[in-house]
NUDODREN-570167 format. One line per field, with one value per residue (C-alpha): x, y, z; residue in one letter; residue number from 0. Coordinates in steps of 0.25 Angstrom, whole numbers, plus 2048, in hexadecimal, padded with zeros to 3 digits. Layout:
NUDODREN-570167
x <- c(X,...) .
y <- c(Y,...) .
z <- c(Z,...) .
rest <- c(A,...) .
nr <- c(NUM,...) .
END
This chain:
NUDODREN-570167
x <- c(859,856,854,862,85C,853,844,83F,834,82A,81F,814,80D,804,7FC,801,7FA,7F8,7FC,808,80D,809,812,81D,81E,81D,829,831,82D,834,840,841,841,84C,855,855,84C,84A,83D,832,829,81F,814,808,7F9,7F3,7E6,7DA,7DC,7D7,7E0,7E0,7E8,7EA,7DE,7D4,7C7,7BF,7B2,7BB,7BC,7AE,7B0,7BC,7BB,7C9,7D4,7D7,7E4,7EA,7F5,7FC,7FD,7F7,7E9,7DB,7D5,7DB,7D8,7E3,7E1,7E5,7E7,7EB,7FA,801,80D,813,820,829,834,83C,839,843,84C,846,83C,836,828,81C,812,81C,81D,80E,80D,819,811,806,80E,815,807,800,80C,809,7FB,800,808,7FB,7F2,7EB,7EC,7EC,7ED,7ED,7E1,7E2,7DB,7D9,7E5,7EA,7EA,7DF,7DA,7CD,7C5,7BC,7B0,7B9,7B9,7C7,7CA,7D5,7DF,7EA,7ED,7F8,7FB,808,80F,81C,825,833,832,831,824,818,80D,80A,800,7F7,7F2,7E4,7E7,7DC,7D7,7C8,7C3,7B8,7C0,7C3,7B4,7B7,7BD,7BE,7CB,7D5,7C7,7C3,7B6,7B2,7BB,7BC,7C7,7CC,7D7,7DF,7D6,7CA,7CF,7D2,7E0,7E6,7F3,7FA,802,810,80D,80A,816,81E,819,819,827,82C,828,82F,83C,832,82A,837,83C,832,833,841,83B,831,833,828,82B,81F,81F,827,81B,810,805,7FE,7F4) .
y <- c(7DB,7EA,7F3,7F9,808,810,80F,81D,821,82B,832,83A,845,848,83F,836,831,822,820,828,820,814,817,81C,80E,806,80C,80C,7FE,7FA,804,7FD,7EF,7F4,7F9,807,80E,80D,807,810,811,81D,823,82A,82D,82C,834,82B,81F,811,807,7F8,7EE,7E1,7DA,7E5,7E2,7EB,7EA,7EF,7FD,802,811,816,825,825,821,812,80D,800,7FE,7F0,7ED,7E1,7E4,7EA,7F8,802,80F,81C,829,834,831,822,821,818,811,80D,802,800,7F6,7EA,7DD,7D7,7DF,7DA,7CD,7CA,7C8,7CD,7C9,7CE,7D9,7DD,7D7,7E1,7ED,7EB,7EA,7F7,7FE,7F7,7FA,809,809,804,811,819,810,809,7FA,7F2,7E5,7DC,7D4,7C6,7C6,7D6,7DD,7EB,7F1,7EE,7F5,7F9,804,80E,804,7F9,7F1,7ED,7F8,7F9,806,801,7F9,7F1,7EE,7E9,7E6,7E0,7E0,7DB,7DA,7E8,7ED,7F7,7FD,7FD,801,80C,810,818,826,82E,82B,82D,81F,822,820,810,810,810,801,7F7,7F8,7ED,7E5,7E4,7E6,7E2,7EC,7FB,805,80D,818,81F,82A,822,81B,829,82A,836,832,83A,835,83A,833,827,828,829,81D,813,818,816,808,806,7FF,7F5,7F2,7F0,7E7,7DF,7DD,7D7,7CC,7C6,7B8,7B3,7B6,7BB,7BC,7C7,7CC,7CC,7D7,7D5,7DF) .
z <- c(809,80B,7FD,7F9,7F8,802,7FE,7FA,804,7FC,804,7FA,7FF,7F6,7EE,7E2,7D7,7D8,7C9,7CB,7D8,7D1,7C3,7CC,7D7,7C9,7C4,7D3,7D3,7C7,7CC,7D7,7D1,7C8,7D3,7CF,7D8,7E8,7EE,7F2,7FC,7F8,802,7FA,7F7,7ED,7E7,7E6,7DD,7DC,7DA,7D5,7D8,7CF,7D8,7D6,7D1,7C8,7D3,7DE,7D7,7DB,7D8,7D1,7D5,7D4,7C9,7CA,7C8,7C5,7D0,7CC,7DA,7E1,7E7,7E2,7E5,7ED,7EF,7F0,7F5,7FF,80D,809,809,7FF,800,7F4,7F7,7EC,7F3,7EE,7F4,7EC,7F7,803,804,7F7,7FF,7F7,803,80E,807,809,817,81A,812,81B,826,825,823,82F,838,833,837,845,845,845,84E,843,845,836,831,826,823,81D,80E,80F,809,810,81E,826,833,839,835,83C,83E,842,836,82F,824,81A,81E,814,806,801,7F2,7EC,7DF,7DF,7D1,7D2,7E0,7E0,7E7,7E4,7EA,7F9,803,805,813,817,81F,81B,80C,809,80B,804,7F6,7F9,7F8,7E7,7E7,7F0,7F7,7F5,7F1,7FF,800,810,816,817,816,820,823,82F,82E,82F,83B,842,83F,837,831,826,81C,821,82E,827,81F,82B,833,826,823,832,830,822,827,82E,820,819,823,821,812,815,81F,816,813,80A,7FA,7F1,7E0,7DB,7D2,7DD,7DF,7ED,7F2) .
rest <- c(M,Q,S,P,Q,P,I,E,I,R,Q,E,R,G,L,V,P,Y,R,E,A,L,A,E,M,T,A,R,N,A,S,V,A,E,G,S,A,R,E,L,I,W,L,L,E,H,P,P,V,Y,T,A,G,T,S,A,A,A,G,E,L,L,D,P,R,F,D,V,V,E,A,G,R,G,G,R,Y,T,Y,H,G,P,G,Q,R,V,G,Y,L,V,L,D,L,G,Q,R,A,R,D,V,R,G,F,V,H,A,V,E,G,W,V,I,D,T,L,A,D,F,G,V,A,S,W,R,A,H,G,R,V,G,I,W,T,R,G,P,D,G,G,E,A,K,I,G,A,I,G,I,R,I,R,R,W,V,T,M,H,G,F,S,V,N,L,D,P,D,L,G,H,F,G,G,I,V,P,C,G,I,E,D,Y,G,V,T,S,L,A,A,L,G,I,S,V,A,P,D,A,W,D,R,A,L,L,A,R,T,D,A,F,L,A,R,L,S,R,S,N,A,V,G,S,D,A,E,D,L,P) .
nr <- c(0,1,2,3,4,5,6,7,8,9,10,11,12,13,14,15,16,17,18,19,20,21,22,23,24,25,26,27,28,29,30,31,32,33,34,35,36,37,38,39,40,41,42,43,44,45,46,47,48,49,50,51,52,53,54,55,56,57,58,59,60,61,62,63,64,65,66,67,68,69,70,71,72,73,74,75,76,77,78,79,80,81,82,83,84,85,86,87,88,89,90,91,92,93,94,95,96,97,98,99,100,101,102,103,104,105,106,107,108,109,110,111,112,113,114,115,116,117,118,119,120,121,122,123,124,125,126,127,128,129,130,131,132,133,134,135,136,137,138,139,140,141,142,143,144,145,146,147,148,149,150,151,152,153,154,155,156,157,158,159,160,161,162,163,164,165,166,167,168,169,170,171,172,173,174,175,176,177,178,179,180,181,182,183,184,185,186,187,188,189,190,191,192,193,194,195,196,197,198,199,200,201,202,203,204,205,206,207,208,209,210,211,212,213,214,215,216,217,218,219,220,221,222,223,224,225,226) .
END
């Protein structure tokens, strides 16, 4: 089933403080569930911040040099900052297939396909949340993160992709609780991608992403948080 109203696409040029974005996203989630607001795809960047998911362990916060915010999403500690493009998705799965894991798989596929548009091969890794690629040293490294929450079948949070952040800022946490692998970016791979160029490539694949949400088959819980 298709959403009854067009999805709002919002692209921010400046930095949006994380707490402000979280409050607005939370309110929008409730409004979409009530049927009083349109769904939202929101692309933005934050000032440096560490966010804690529902599974975050205190020992994984190594150096709280930036503000630390409890995000309410699934997952563990994540860093957001300039040079990292974040996509927040407030979408009504009640208008589509009610499939939590199918939604996560579709978001991952959306990011993987967009990275391929810039010549970057990336993939899912069993047992390791996020989007993975080969770093400059040839080892696997995370280039994108996924974290969601679903309330009344309306999604919150979404994904982040490292275009050109300060990778040293990830050193204050154990990213997503995974100690044995590094973090990389498009810039570290020698690929320069401006936020506008990323947004254009991503949004060009929106219809295919939404079509995946309507084809899912497995049904999950309407109160589930996934990393």
